[in-house]
Residue, then its C-alpha position, 0 to 999 in steps of 0.5 A: m867747416s872747410q879748413n880753406n875758407k880762412e877769414n881774412n878781415t883786416p883790422n881797417q875794414a868795416p864789420r860786415s853786414n850783420f844779417i840778424q840785425e836786418i831780421i829784427n830791423n824787419d820785425l820791429k817795422n812789423n811790429k812783431n813781439d810788440g817791438l820788444v827785442h829780448t835775447r839770451f846768452p845760455p851757457e852750459p856750465n860744464g866748463y870755462l868760457h872760451i872767446g867763442h862764448a865772447k862772440s855770442i856774449c858780444l852778439n847777444f847783449g849787444l843787440a839788446q843794448k841796441y834795440k834797448g831790450l833785455c838780455n838774459l843770462r840763463f844757464d842751461d843746467t840739465n846734465p847734472c853729471k857734468e856741471e859744477v858751481e865752480y863753472v856757474n861763478s867763473i862764467i858770472r865773473d868772466l862776463h863781468w870782466l868782459g863789460f856786461d851785466f845782467k838786469e835781475k839775478p841769472y836764469y836757471a833751466s832748472d828753475y822750470f823743472q817742474k814746469l818742463y815735466d808738466y808739459a812733458r805730460e802735456l806731450i804725453k796726453k797729446d800722444k806727442a811722447y811716449v815711454c820707450h824701453l829700448n836701450p841706447e844702441e837699439i835705439r841708434e839702430y832703429r833711428g836709421t840713417l841719412t840715407q835709409p829711414g827709421k823703423e818704429s819702436p815697439y813701444r810708439n803705440r803705448s796707450l796714454e794711461e801707461n805712457l803717464e804712468l811709466f813716465e810718473s815711475m820714472r820720476k818717483g825713482e822706480l825704474k833703473d838709469g838707462e832702463c827707458v827714456l821719454r821720446a817725442k813722437i814725430d816721424m821716423k821718416s823724416g829726412n831730418l834725423n832730429m826729428r825722429d822720436p828724439a828722446i826729451y827725458r832720461i833717467r839720471r841719479e846724480t846729485h844737481h848743483r842746485t835741486k840737489d836729489k829732488w829729480c832723478i829724472y832731467p829733460m835733454y837739451d833740445f826740449a829743455h831749450c826751446l821752452s827755457d826760451s818760451i818761458e822767459g819771453i825771449t823774442h829771438s833765440i840766437c844760436t850758432l850753426e850746429f843747431e841748425n838741423h835741430r830748429p825743426l825740432y825747436d819749433w815742433i815742440l813749442d807748436q804743440l804746446d799751449v806756450d805764450c811765446h814761440p821764439q824765432q831760432i837765428e843761426f850764426a857762424r861760431l868762431n874758429l881760430n886757428y892755432t888752438v881748440m875751441s871745443k869745451r871738451k877738447l878743453q876740458d881733456l886738456v885740463e884733466g890730463r894736464q898738458v895745461n895748468g888749469w882752466d885759466d893757463p894763459r895758453l887757452p882760448t878760455l877767457s879766464g886764460l885770455k885774461r891771465r895772459g893780459y888781454t883786455a876786454k875791450a880788445i876782445r869786443n873790438f875783435a868781436e865786433r870786426i870779424g862780424v856775423n854771418k852764416m859762413n864757418s870760416i877760420v879766424d887768424i889769431g894774429l887778428l885778435q892779438h892785434f886788437v890786444r896791441e892796439d889797446l895796450n899801445r893805448i893804455a899800457p906804461r912802458a918799462m925796461a926788462v932785460l930778460k937774459p941779462l949780461k952784466v956790463i961794467i962802465d969803467n970810466y963811471p964813478q963807482e959809488k954814484v947813482e943818478e936818477l934819468e927821467a923817462v916818459n911813462n907812455p908817450e901815447d898818453e901824456s897823462a900818464g906822465t913820467r918815472k924816474i929810472p936808476f943808473s950807475s957803473v954796472i948795468y944789464i942789457e940783453s946777451d942778444d945785443f952782443q955779439l963778439n964777432p958780429h955780422k955786417k947788419f948787426f947794429r948794436l954792441s960789439p967790441g969797439k961798437e958805440v951804442r944808445l942806452k934808452h933815456a940814459y948815455y951812449i956806451t963803447c964796448t972796450k973789452a968782452v970777458t968770456n969763460d972757458a966755453g967761449e960764452t961772453i959773461e961780462l962786457h967792460c964799457s965806456y960811456d959819453p958824460d955829455s950824451r945824456g939823454g941821447g944827445t951828443k956835443d957833435g951830433r954824431k949818432v948811432k943805429g943801436t939802442l938799447h935797453w937796460v937795468c941799473a944791477q943794483h936797483s933792479h928786481t930779479a923776476e920770472v918771466r913766462l914766454y908764451d906761444h901758440l898751444f898747437s904747433k898747426p893751425v887746424p890741430g888734429s887736421d892729419d890723424q884727428d888727434f888733435k894732441k899730437d899736435l901740441n907745441p912743445d915750446s908753447l911755453k918757456i920759463l925765465s927765471n933770473c930775469r932784471l927789471e926795473p924799479c918801478l915794476s916791483q910795485a904792480k899789482p896782479g893783472d897789471t899789464f906793461q910794454f916792456l921796450r923791444q920785448g913786448y907786452f907783459c902782464l903781472d901773474l896771479d901766482s906773484s907775491g912780494e918775494k917772487l914776481i912772475f910776468n906772463r908775455t901777452v903779445s910780443l911787438k911785432d904785429s902782422w897785421a898792421k903791416i898788411q893794413k898799411t899795404q892796402 
């Protein structure tokens, strides 16, 4: 993949022409497959789904919906060493959250183990497969290179009877793990390395999460995948570009066997985002190495992590539609994904005020015992969201960054003698700043204009600065987690291949003494809000009545929106 080939689709551009739809339209025109469109989403249950899988989910299920066809969820569970029920459950959960459903129960390649075994025997009987006792290193040596043809295995010309007998011994557990494999007999001189007698069955004494210890031999992915597609009647087997060189093997296996259905494999470019990794192997490495806090860490591109961070399913679906489907690998700017998150949250997220780094403000001329309720709009984008009441008193908190003791020329927020507007409340003027021995401001004294409630004044004066705030007496303490890119470089590992060297040490900052307005104490895990002037935040799953924890979903800044305005 070229690192310089960067996706530059802007949000207002239409999706690129979908060449897969053109293939399907032509098939329907010719009444291929009797006019049926049947796709599948076939994850291996060896990790959690990430946003790259979301693109495939939206594509496969979306095509089925568009053409009034079917889409199967099928687990290609042929490697018991890496597969777990936890991953199966997470995949089903994430698929539902993304907004898609499968008409029947999930399918499993493991349901076809007996039939796949029978197909392998059929290949042996047709002299198209043989049991090979070369060890893995010898197989690699005999395989050859891209410029040198391979050599035939000394076991390639065994009799059909001997191969059938040995294959049965493999199944019965009479041979050791790694002692031999079943290989397809194709062409050791083929220019495609995948066609040089690939292994299609291996011995592996591992307990399978569904079949338990019934089997000690398991089909290889390339063998099981095409036949599972065929068994299920899939018409269009859509996969990513790394399987393009596997297509001749996909077709060869189906052509050698007596199958009722021969699906068409079609490849498209996988999704690659900058500032992250999309390899399940690398993601698992991060999880097991504790560089992140589990598969649902909000810094990961997993669907569970994005959901926990506050990304919406609709935003992800809109993103997948906008980037389109093509045959060229590219790197998509993560800012485009964040644009669609902001776009959706701006429409649905209630507004609230939260002070992340509190600075105490005492309003000296406000009645000390008085607490009044001010009215605030919940969402200016949605009139039906209504309004809420916000308590106001003589002691409030503002953001510490909103005050400067010695302000620079373009600082329009609060400073000694300066007047600003409090959102939904009054105008206040700073009369005194209290500092500690280190010269740090620890408290402010201000006066307020009683006639400026709601933001207006009798004399019509205006101020340039508007601050958010919370009432000290009635605010709630919370922990806020500020998430940034997990990696400091757009393409992790591009310099020396060690992607973990590019981990961003500032990808998570925890603020432990934040103050929130009262309405946020009623939030439920997963609820998302726009904190005024701060960004979008989601209540974390770890929150409880005693401790509120909010994750920053995205900031308010949207570079993609600026690009859109300039075009």
